[in-house]
C-alpha positions in Angstrom: -35.4 4.3 -115.5 -35.9 2.4 -118.7 -33.6 -0.4 -119.7 -31.3 -0.7 -122.7 -33.3 -1.8 -125.6 -32.5 -4.8 -127.8 -30.8 -2.7 -130.3 -28.4 -1.2 -127.8 -30.2 2.2 -127.4 -30.0 3.3 -123.7 -32.4 6.0 -122.5 -30.0 6.6 -119.5 -27.0 7.3 -121.5 -29.0 9.2 -124.3 -29.6 12.3 -122.2 -27.2 14.9 -123.8 -25.0 15.7 -120.7 -24.8 12.0 -119.8 -23.9 11.1 -123.3 -21.1 13.8 -123.2 -19.9 12.5 -119.9 -19.7 8.8 -121.3 -17.9 10.2 -124.4 -15.2 11.8 -122.5 -14.7 8.9 -120.2 -14.6 6.3 -122.9 -11.7 8.0 -124.3 -9.5 7.8 -121.1 -9.1 5.8 -118.0 -10.4 8.5 -115.7 -11.1 12.2 -115.5 -11.1 14.5 -112.5 -14.7 15.8 -111.8 -13.7 19.5 -112.1 -12.3 18.7 -115.6 -15.7 17.2 -116.7 -17.5 20.2 -115.1 -15.3 22.6 -117.0 -15.7 20.8 -120.3 -19.5 20.5 -120.1 -19.9 24.0 -118.6 -22.3 22.9 -115.9 -22.5 23.5 -112.2 -21.1 20.9 -109.8 -24.7 20.2 -108.6 -25.9 19.5 -112.2 -22.9 17.2 -113.0 -23.5 15.4 -109.5 -27.0 14.7 -110.5 -25.9 13.3 -113.9 -23.1 11.2 -112.3 -25.5 9.9 -109.6 -27.9 8.6 -112.3 -24.9 6.8 -114.1 -23.7 5.4 -110.9 -27.1 4.0 -110.0 -27.2 2.1 -113.3 -23.7 0.8 -112.6 -22.0 2.6 -115.5 -19.8 5.0 -113.6 -17.3 4.7 -110.7 -16.0 7.6 -108.4 -12.6 7.5 -106.9 -11.8 10.0 -104.1 -8.4 11.0 -103.4 -6.6 13.7 -101.5 -4.2 15.7 -103.6 -2.5 19.1 -102.7 -4.5 18.7 -99.4 -7.7 18.9 -101.4 -10.3 16.2 -101.8 -10.5 15.3 -105.4 -13.0 13.1 -107.2 -12.1 11.1 -110.3 -14.7 9.6 -112.6 -14.4 6.5 -114.8 -16.6 4.3 -116.7 -17.2 0.7 -115.5 -16.9 -2.2 -117.8 -20.6 -2.2 -118.0 -20.7 1.5 -118.6 -18.2 1.2 -121.5 -20.2 -1.6 -123.1 -23.4 0.3 -122.7 -22.0 3.5 -124.1 -20.6 1.8 -127.2 -23.7 -0.3 -127.7 -25.6 3.2 -127.4 -23.2 4.8 -130.1 -23.7 1.8 -132.4 -27.4 2.0 -132.1 -27.4 5.9 -132.9 -25.4 5.1 -136.0 -27.8 2.4 -137.0 -30.6 4.8 -136.6 -28.9 7.8 -138.5 -27.4 5.5 -141.1 -23.9 6.7 -140.3 
């Protein structure tokens, strides 16, 4: 995958669903996988693919826990992920003049 450009634009984050994932996670400490799936209205497999891409870049962290005798997965942005997301948003604002 392409690296972040000098102006902060990150092609990995820019994909619409990954941008939405990062936006959700930037606002909170962590979100359950199922909640992200519901908000984005995507299948578990589609979300898993996007999560994998973000994890491979070091932008996302998964925490697995058992709750109510069910395995749950929680997603959170890493420190690097938050920085990359915020830089990407700033680059978009610069591009759009917002």
